[in-house]
Residue, then its C-alpha position, 0 to 999 in steps of 0.5 A: m531477479q526483480r522482487t515486487r514488494i508486498k504490503i498486507c493492509g488492514i491487520t487487526r490480529e496478531e495471528d494475521l500479522r504472523a501469517a503475513v510475516t511468514a508468507g514473506a510480506d515486506a510491510l503491514g498496514f494498520v488502519f487508523y480510520p474509525k469508520s473502517p471495519r479494519y480500524v485499530t486504536p493506537a494502543q492496539a497497533a502498539e501491541l501488534c507491532r511488538a510482534l514485528p520482526p526486523y525489516v518488516s515495516a509498519v505502515a499507518l493509514f490515515v484519513n483526514a487526521t489531525v497532527d495530534e492523532l498522528r502523534a498519538v500513533a507515532e509515539g506508541a508504535p514503530l511506524s516506518l511510513i504513513q499513508f494518506h487516504g483522505d482529502e489532504t492537500a499536498e501542503e497538508c500531507a507535508l505538514l503532517a509528515a513533518a510533524v511526526s518525522r515520517p515519510f509518506v505515501r499518497a493514495f490516488r483514487v484512479r477514475p475511468d477518465t484519469s489521464p496518465d499525464e494527470l498521474l505524473e503531474y500529481e506525483r510532481t506536485y507532491r514531490a515538490a511539496s515535501p522531502w518526506f514524500s515517498g510515492l503514490l499508491l494507486d487505488t480505484w475511485v469509489d465514493a468512499y475512503g479506502g478500498a472497495g475491492k475493485v480494480f481500475d484500468w491498469s493501462l492508465v499508469p504511465k510506464e515511466l511512473a510504474p516503477r515508483v508506484v504502489l499498485s492497489g485496488g481489487l488485487n487478489v490471488q486471481n489477478a495479482t500475477d497479471a497486474i504485476v506483469r502488465v504494470r510493473p509496479f514497485a509494490v502491491d498493496v492488498s487488504s480485502g483480497v486476502e480476507a476471510q471477512k472484513g478485518i480478518k485475514d486468511a493465512r492461506r490466501i495471504a500465502d497464495f497471494v505472495g505466491a502469485v506476486r512471486a510468479a509475476d516476478a519470475i515471468i518478468s525476470s525471464e522476459n528481461h533475460h530473454e531480451r538481453s540474450s536476443 
């Protein structure tokens, strides 16, 4: 059965980390953007990561950070992956990732007028720029850094790109199943959709979100089985 990977982003408390791990999250995101309500310091992240079990990844989210800021985090916490959410160019992402020897994901904020070809070209540009490039995270365009809890037009994601992307932007328990069945992404990323308030997660919402993702996986698996049988 296909298994869509799940990242719970904006972890600030150990109880939220444990709730996400218990629910079955594959990765947890830590925000190192001081203007975010989900911001954690390098020291706080290092402390939180001590509670991470094996095979659950720690992902660091940065917005227009310097090499020194990345190193301060990478030296203290066992980061598996970096997410760039600012105005970084492909070349800047490549240099930053190489400086800390970590693969990276690049966030692309999808506008109403974004074309499928633009997404494919954006991915090609980043893949050519760095061996550390891991993939695109597709979020909704807002005039700010980070998510706004809003969805974008999922039909803009090219079918050939979808199996490599992380789908984000306004996902929650109500729409996750439909989003995954329609887009077929490699992974999903949720933050505000599983919160009680900004920066504070809700264990029940996390568990229900994971359940909604697994429901989508079951639907896709059933469809694939039907196609092979017919």
